[in-house]
N, C-alpha and C positions, 0 to 999 in steps of 0.2 A: 399522363403528366410526367415530365422529366425534371431532374434536379440539376442544379448548378454543380458540376463535378469538383471534388476537392483538389484535383490536380491542376485546376485553373491557376492556382497560386504558384505553380512551378514556372510559369512564363515570366520570369523576373524582369525581362527587358521590355515588357508590354507597356505601351503608353496610352493606348485607346482601347476601351472595352465597352461595347454597347450590346447588352443582352435584353433590351426592352422589348415588349410586345412578343415574347417568346413562349408564353404559357409555362414558364418555370415555376415549380412548386418547392416546398420544403424550406429548410433553413438557409440562411446566407452563410456560406462556408467561411470560417475564420481565416482560412489560408489566403483569402484575398488580401490580407494584410501584408503578404510577402511581396506584393507587386509595387515595390518602392519607387519605380520610375513612372507609375501611372499618373496621367494628367486628366483623364476623362473616364468616369464610371457611371453607367446608366443601367439600372436594374428595374426601371419603372414599368408599370402595367404588367406585372406578373402576379402569381398567387403565392407569394412568399409569406412565411409565418415565422414566429419566434422572435427572439431579440436581435437587435442590430449588434453585430460583434464589435467589441471595443478595439479590435485590431485594425479597424478602418482608420483609426487615428494615427497609424504608422505611415499613411500615404501622404507624406509632407509636400509632395509636388502636385497634389490633386487640385484641379481648378473647377471641375464640374462633378457633382455627386447627386444622383437621383435614386432613392430607394423607396419606391412606391409599392404598396401592397395592402390588401384588405385586412390581413391577419397579423400584422406586426404587433408585437407586444413588448412590455417592459419599458425601461427608461431609455432616453436618448443618452448614449455614452458620452461622458464629459470629454473623452479623448478627441471628439470631433473638433473641439476648440484648438487642437494642435495644427489643424489644416489651414495655416495662415495664408496660403495662396488661393484658397477657395473663393470662387466668384458666384457659383450657382449651387444652392442647396435645397433639395426637396425630400422631405421625409413624411411618408404616409400616403393616403389615397387622395391625390390632389390633381389628377389630370382632368381635362375637359369632360371626358366621358363620365367620370365618377361624380363630378359636380352636378351633372344632369340627373344622376340617379341617387338621390340623397339617402335612401334607406341603407346603402352600403357603408355609410360612415359609421354606423353602429358597430361594424365588425372590426374597425381599426382600434386596437387596444394599446397604442402607445400611451404611456401614462407617466406619472411622477412629475417632479419639477424639471423645467427646462434648464439645462446647465448654464450657469452664468458665463462659463468660459466661451460660449458661442459669441460673446462680445469681442473675442480676440481675433475676429475675421475681418480685417480692415478693408479687404478688396471685395467683400460680398455685395453683389448687386441684386440678387434674387434669393428670397427666402420663402419657402412654402412648407408649412407645418400643419399636420392634421393629427389630432389625438385628444384623448381626455386628460389633458395635462392638469396638474395641480398648480394653479396660478396663485402665488403668494405675493404679499405686498412688495417684497424686495426683489422679486424675480425680474422686473421690467427694466432694471438699470442697464443691463447689458444691451437691450434693444436700442436704447438711445445712443449707444456708441458706434452703431453701424452707419457711419456717415456716407458710405458709398451706395447704400440701399436705394433702389428705384422700384423694385417689385416686392410687395409684401402680401402673402396669402396665409391666413389663419383659419383653419376649419375645425369645427366641433369643439372649440374651447368654450364649454358651456358656462363657465364662471367668469368669462371675460367682463361681463356687465358689472360684476361686483368689485372689480379692481380699478380704482381711480388712477393708480400709478400706471397701469398698463394702458389705459385709454389716453392718459397724458403723454406717454412715450410715443404712442401711435400718432397723436395729434401733432407732435413736434416733427415727425417724419413726413407728414403729408405734403408740405410744400416741395419736397424733392422727389416724391413718388410719381411714377407714370402709371402704375397699376396697383390698386388696393382691393383686396378681396377678403371680406370678413363673413364667412359662410357658416351658418348653423351655430352661431355663438350666443344665442339667446339675447341679442341686443334689443333694447327698447328705444322708443322715440328720443328720450332724453339723452341716451348714450350716443346715438348717431348725431344729434344736433350739437352735443358737446364737442364732438370730433371736429366739426366744421364751423362752429359758431364764431370762434375767435379769428377766423380767416376771412378775408374778403375774396371776391371772385377772382381778383387779379392773382391771388396766390395759388390758383388752380390751373395755371397755364400748362404745367407739365402733366397733370393728372388726366390720363386718357381713358382709363378703364376703372369703373367703380362697381363692385358687386357686393350686395348686402343680402343675398338670397337666404331663404330659410331662417329668417329672424322673426320677431314679433313687432311689426310696425303698423302705423296708421297713416291715413291720408295726409296728415299734417307734415310728416316726414317727406312724403312724396313731393308736395309743393315746395318744401324747403330745399330739397335736393335739386329740383328743376331750376331753382334760382342760381345754382352753381354749376349748371350743366353746359355752359356755353362751349367749353373746350372738350367735353367728353366725347369719346368715340364709342363707348359702350357703357350702358347703365343697366344693371340687372338687379331687380327687386322681386324676383319670382319667389313663389312659395313663402310669402311673408304674411299671408293672412290679412292683407290690407283691405279694410272696409271703410266706406265713407260714413262719418258720424251723422246721425239724423237731426241734430239740433242746429238752429240757424246761427249760433254764435261761432260755428266752426269756420276754419279758414276756407273750407269748401261749403258754401251756404246752401247749395242746391238741395231741396227737400227730396228730390227724386234720386239723389245719390249719384248723379253723373259727374264726371270730371269736367270742370269748366274749361272753356277754350282759352287757356292762358296766352297772353300776348308775348310769346317767346320766339326768339330766333335761335335756331340750332345750326350754326354755319358748318359744323363738322359732320352733319348728317349721321348722328350716332345710331348704334344698335340699342334698342330699348326692349327689355324683357320684363313684362309684367304678368307673366304666366301664373296661373294658380293662385289668384287672389279673389276678391269679392267685388270687383268693380261692376257697375251696372249702368244702364241707360245708354246715352249717346257716346260715341268715340270722339274726343276733341280733335279739331282740325289741325292743331299745331303738331300732332303726332305724325302727320303726313310728311314732315321733314325728316323722319327717321329713314335710314337705309334698310334697317331690319326692325320690324315691329311684331313682337310676339305677345299676343293677348289671349292665349288659349286658357281654358279653364276658369273663365269669369262669368259674368251674367249680362254682358252687353246684348242689347236687343235691337239696335238701329244701325244698319249698315248703309242704308240709302243716303242719309245726310252726310255721312263720312266720305262717300265716294262721289256724290253728285253735287257737291258744292262748287265754288269757283276756284278752289285751290287745286293745283296740280302737284302730284308727288313726283318731283323731277328725279329723285334718286332712290326711291323705294324699290328694293330688290326682293324682299321677303315680307309676306303678310300672313300671319297665322291667327285666325279667329276661330279655330276649332273648339268644340265643347263650350259653346256659349248658348244664348237663348234668342237667337235671331229668328223671328217668326214673320217674315215678310216675303214678298215676291223678289225673285232674284234681280238685283239691280242691274240696269243696262248703262252703266256709267264707267266702264272699265278703261276708257281712253285716258282717264286722269292718272292711272297707274300703269301706263303701258311699258314701263321698264321692269316690270315684275319678272323674277326668275322662279320663285316658289310661291304658290298660293294654296292655302289649306283652309277650307270652310267646312270641314267634316263635322258631323255630330251637332248639327243645328236643326232648324225647322224651316229651311228655305223652301219655297214652293215656286210653281210656274216653270217656264222653259228656261233653258240655258241661253242667255242673250247672245245676239250676234256680235256685240261689242267685245266679247271674249276673244274674238279673232284678232283684235288689236294687240294682244299680248304675244307678240311674235317671238320674244326672247324666252318665253316660259319654258321651264325645264321640268317642273313638277306641278301637277294640278290634281288636288284631292278634294272631291265633292261628296265623299262617302256619307251615307246615313242622313239624307235629307228627304224632301218630298218633291224632288224635281221630276218633271214629266216631259213628254214629247220626245222628239228625235235629237240626236247630236247635231248642233248647227254646223253647216258646211264651212263657216268662217274659221272653225278650229283647225282646219287643214293648214292654215298659215303658221301654226305653232310647230314648226318642223324640228325644233330643238327639244321637244318633249322626250324625257327618258322615263317618266312615270305618269300614268293617267289612271286615276281611281275614281270611278263614278258608281261604285257599288252601293247597294241598299237604297235605291231610289225607285221611281216609277217610270223610268225612261223606256221608250218603245221604239219600234221600227227595226230595220235591218242594221247590221254593222256597215257603215259607209265604206266604199272601196278606198276612199282617201286615207283611211286609218292605216292601211298597209302601204299605200303609195307615197303619202306625204310624211308619215311619222316613223320613218325607218330607223330612228335612233332609240325607239322605245325599248326599255329593258323590263319594265313592269307595266302590265295592262290588266286591270281588274274591273270587270263589269258585272260582278256577281249580284244576284238578287234584284233583277229588273224585269222588264217585260219585252226584252229584245226578241226578235223573231226572224224567220227566214232561214236561209242556209248560211253556213260558215263560208264567207267569200274566199276565193283563191288568193285574193290580194293580201290576206292576212299572213300568207307564207312569205311575204316580202320582209317581215320583221326578223331579220337574221340575227339581231342582237337580243331578242326576247329571251328572258330567263324565268319570268313568272307570268303565266297566262291563266287567268281565272275568268271563265265565261259561264260559270255554274248558275243554277237556279234561274234560268231564262226559258224561252220557248223556241229555241233553235231546232230546226228539223233537217231532214235529209242526211246525207252522209258526212263523215269526217274527211276533210281534204287529204288526198294522198301526197301532198307536197310538204307535209310537216317536217320532213327531213331537211328542208331548207333552213330550219331554225339552227343556224350554225352554232350558236352558243350552247344549245342543248345536245349537240352532237359530239361534244367533247367531254371527257370524264372530269376534267377540272375546269373551273371558270377561266376562260382566256383573259389574261390581264391586258387587254387592249386599251387604247386610250379612252374608249367609251365605257367599257365594262368595268374598269377600275374605279369608276366614279361612285359606285354604290358600295358602302362599307357597313358591315353588320358587327355589332359589339356584344349584345346580350339578347335575352329572349324578348325584350320589349323595345329595344332601341336600335336605330340605325340612322345613318346619315347619307345624304347625297352631296357630292362635291360639285361646285359650280366653277367651271373654267373662267366664266365671265367675271365673277366677283371675287373669286378666291376664297369663298366661304362654304360652310357646311350647313345643311338643313336637316333637322331631325325628322324621321319618318316612323310610323307604326304600321306594320303590315301583319294581318292575321290570315289564317287559313282554316278551311272547313274540312273536317274529317267525320264521316258518319253523321252529318247534320249538326255537329257541334263545332263551334269556333275554337280553334286551338292555336297554340304557338309551338313551333318546332323546338325540340331539345337543343339542336345545334342550328340556330337561325341562319347562319351563313349558307346552309343547304337549301333554305327556302327559295333561293333564287334559281332553282332548277326544277320547276314544277309546272304541271299542266292539270287544270281542273275543268272538265266539261260536263260535270255531273248535273243531274236534275234538269235535263232538257228532253227533247223528243227526237234525238238523233237516231237514224236508222242505218241499215247496211252493216257491212263487216268492219272489224277493226283493221285499218290499213297496215300492211306489213312494214310500211315506212316508219311506223312508230318505233319499231325495234332497232332502227338506226340511231335513235337519239340516246346514245349510250351514257350521256351525262345526266339523264333524268333521275331525280331523287324521289319525286312523288308523281303518280299518275292516277287520276280519279275520273273514271268514265261511268260511274254507277248511275242507276235510275234513269236509263235511257231505253231505247228499243233496239239495241245492237243485236245482230244475229251472226251466225256462222261460228267458226272456230277461233279460239285464241291463237294468234300467230305463233308458229313453232319457234321463231327466233326471239321470243320474249325473254329467254335466258341471257340474251346479249346485254340486257339492261342491268349490268352488274353493279351499278351505283344505286339501284332502286331500294329505297327504305319503305315506301308506302305504295301499295297497289290495291285499288278498289274497283272491281268490275261487277259488283253485285247488282241485282235487280235489273238484269237485261234478259235477252233470249239467246245467250251464247250456248252452243252445243258442242258435241265432240268430247275428246279427251283433254285433260289438262296436260299441256306440253311437259315432257320430262325435263326440259331445260330449265323450267321454273325452279326446280330444286337446286339449281346451281348458284342461285343468287344468295350468297351468304349474308348479305347485309339486310335482307328483308325483315323488317320488324313488325309491320302491320299488313295483313292480307285479308281481303274479303272477296270471295267468289260466290257467295251465297245467292240463292234464288235465281238460278239460271236453269239450263237444261243440259248440264255437263254430265258425262257418263264415264264408265270405266273406273279403273283403279287410280287412286291418288298416288302420284309418283313417289317412290321411296327416296328419301334423301336426308340431308342434315337439317333441313329447315321445316318442310311442310308438315311433318308429324308433330311439331312442337306448337302449332297454332291451335286455337280453341275450335271446338266443334262448330261454333257459329260461323266460322270462316267458310264452311263448305255446305252448311245445311240448306235445304230447299232445292237440292239437285237430286231428284228421285233415283236416278240410275248411277249415282256416284257411290263408290264403296272404298273400303280400306281405311286404315288409321289416318286421322284420329276419329273417324266416324265409327259407330258401333256396327254398321252394316259390313259384314265380311264379303269378300269377292268370291265368285265361283272358283273352286279348285284350291281354296285356302287350306282345307282340311288335308288334302293330299300333300300339299307343300309342307304342311306342318309335320305329317308323318315322315316324309322323306328327310326332312330336316332332323327329326328325332333319330332316324337310322344313322344319318351322318354323324350325329353327336355321339351315338354309341360306338361307331367305328373309330371316331377320333379318340374316345376314351380308351379303347383297347390299345390303339397305337401309342397313346401317351404312357400307358403302363409298361409296354415293351421297351420304348425308348428310355424310360426312367430306369428300368433294370439294367439296360445296356450301359448307360452312362455311369451307373453306380459301380458295376463290375470293373469298368475301365479305371475308375478312380481308385478303387481298392487295389487293383493290380499295379498301377503306377506307384501308389504309396508303398506297397510291399516290396516291389523290386528296387525302387530307389533307395529306401532306407535300409533294406536288407544288405545291399552292397556297401553303401556309405557307412552303415553302422559297423560292419566287420572291419573296414579299413580304419575307422577311428578307434575302435575298442581292442582289436587283436593285433599286437605288434608284429608277429611273423608275417601276417598277410600284408600289413602296411609296408614293411621293408621289402617284401617281394614285389609289391606293386610299384614302389619307387624305383627299384632296380630295373624293372621292365621299362619304365618310362625313360630312364637314362639310356638304356640300350637302344630304344626306338629313336630317341633324339639324335644319338651319335650316328646311327645308320642313315638317318635322313640328311644330316649335315655332310656325311661322306659322299652320298649319292649326288648331292648338289655340287660339291667340289669336283668330282670326276666328270660330271656333265659339262661344267664350265671349261675344264681343260680340253675336252673333246671338241667343244665349239670353237675354242681359240685355234687349235691345230687345224681344224677344217677351214677356218677363214684364211689362215696363212697359205694353205695349199691352193 
C-alpha cells in the first residue's frame, strides 16, 4: 500500500489530478490545499482513512471533487461550502462497486452534522454522501437551495426516516432529478410513498434512475413504484427484505405470494433489480420488458410460464435467477429471450438436459448453470454461441466427452468451469484453441489418458501479466466475492461469483484478480507424464493436477513458473527427484507434493523448507528438511560444517586482533603528532616555518619552469 505524498501540494499550477483506483492508503495530505489552480480532484476508490482536511476549502476553482474511501472519519469540513464553482461532489463510499457490497458501508465513519454551508454551491449538479450523519430538523434547509441538482445519492443515513424536513426537501427536488439513490437509510413504506405521493407520473419525466436498496420495504411499495416507472431506466429495490403479505386485503391479493402480472408498459426497457428479497411463485410476464432483470436470492419456483408464454423479450440482455427454488425440467423456450447476453441460473434445482433452444442465444457472453441437477451431454446447438467468454456448468450430472466444438467455436472463452460432473474421455486437442483462456477448471470428472502437450497454446497463460487486449480486458475483479464482465454490445457490466477448489475445499483467492490465471485438472483419471509444455505457461498462478494417475518425473523447468502461488501435485505416481528449480519460485505460498514416489533430498532454498511436513509426506524415499528423515551423508556434512565453523572462528579472532592493533596505532600516531603541535609552541613554530619554506620553494620552482618553457617556445 502506498500513500499520497505530501509533495503533491508543490505542483501549484496543477489543474487536473486523478488518483482514483490507485490503492492509496493513509490520510489525505493537507498540502493538497496548496493546489489553488485545481479544477478536478478525484481520490475515489482508494483505502483512505482519517478526516477530510479543511484545506480542501482553499481550492476555489474546483469543479469536481470525489473523496471516496471506506475509512473516512470525522465531520465534513464546513470549508467545502467555499467551493462555489463545484459541480460534482462525492464524499464517502458511493461507487457502484461498494453499493453492490453493502457490508462495507459500516466502515465509513463520516459523522456529525452536514454543514449548512454546502447550500452555497449554486452550480452543484451531483451530490453523493455516505456516512452516519447526525440529521437534525434544521439540517435540510441547505438541500432545498441546490437548484442545479440533478443527481442525489444518500447512503447509510440511518435516521433519515425520522426527519420530516429532510424527506420534504428531497420531495421538492424530485421533479428536477434524473437520478435518486437512497441506500441503506432505514426507509419504510410510508417514507417512500410520501416522497412520491404528491407527484403525478408526469412529474417523473426526468427521473431515470431510482435506487432504494437495503431499506425495509413491503410489496405495497413495489406496486406503488411500478405505477411511476414509465420513464425509469433503472429501478433497484434489492436487499430490501420485500415479502408479499399473506392476507387477501393486500394490494397483492394472491395467497401464494406471487407478484401479479400487472398491465404495465415500460417503454424505456428499464433495468430492474429485485435481488435478495422474499418473492416467490411465478415471475410476472410484464418483467420481460426489462433490459436487465436481476431476481437472485428470492424464492421463485416457476421458470416455464415466464419463458414459454406468448410474450417475447425483445430487449432483455441480462437475466439473473440464481439462488432461487426452481425445481423443474430445464425449459425449452429460449427463443423468446434470444437477445440475452448474460444468463445466470446457478444454485437452483433444474433437472433434465440442457435444451437445444439454448443455441438460439447466439449473442450470449456469459452462461452460468452451476449447482443444479442437469444431466446428459452438452447440446451441439451451443456451438452457435461464439461470443461466450464465460461458461460455467459445474456441480451438475453432465456426462460424455468435451465436444470438439468447445475449442473450435468458442475461441473467445476466458473462463471455462466444468468441475464436479461426470464428463469422461480424453482431453481433446481442440481445447488448446482457447488461446484467451485464463481460468480452466475440469476437476472432479472422469477424464482419462494424458494431458495434451499443446497447453502452451494458451497465450494468456504464457504471459506473466494479463494481456489487456480487447477481449481479456472485459473481465474485472474487485474483491474476494465480486467481479464483473463488460459487454461491448450493451455497454453494461454483469456481476459474477467464481470459486476455486484447493485440497477439496472451496476457497476464494486472497487476491482474486490472480484467479484468472489458473488450471485445475484434479480428481480425474489422467495418466502419463506431466508435459514439459506446462512449464512454458509462465503466467500461471495456480496449478492443480492432484488425485490423478500421473507418472514420471516433475519437469525440470517447473521453476520457470515464477508467478506460481499454488501448486498441488499430490496423490499421483510421480517419481524421481524434486527439481531444484522449484526452490526458485519465491511467490509459492501453498505446495503439496505428498503421496507420490518422489525420492532424494528436498532441494535447499528459501521456500521449500518453510512448508509443513504434510506437503511432502507419503514419499517413502524422500529426505531432508522439513521431513524428519535425514539423508545419507548428512552426519559427515554436519561434521565438516562444524570444522569449517571452528576455522572461521579462529580466523575471526586473528582478524579482530589485527584490526584492533591498526586502530590503536592510527590513534596513537595521529594524536601524538597533532597533540605536540597544538600544545608545545616551539614545535608548532618550527612546523609552520617548515611549511613556509616548502611553499616558497614550490612557488620558485613553478616560476623557473614557466620561464624555461617560454624561452624554449621562442627558439
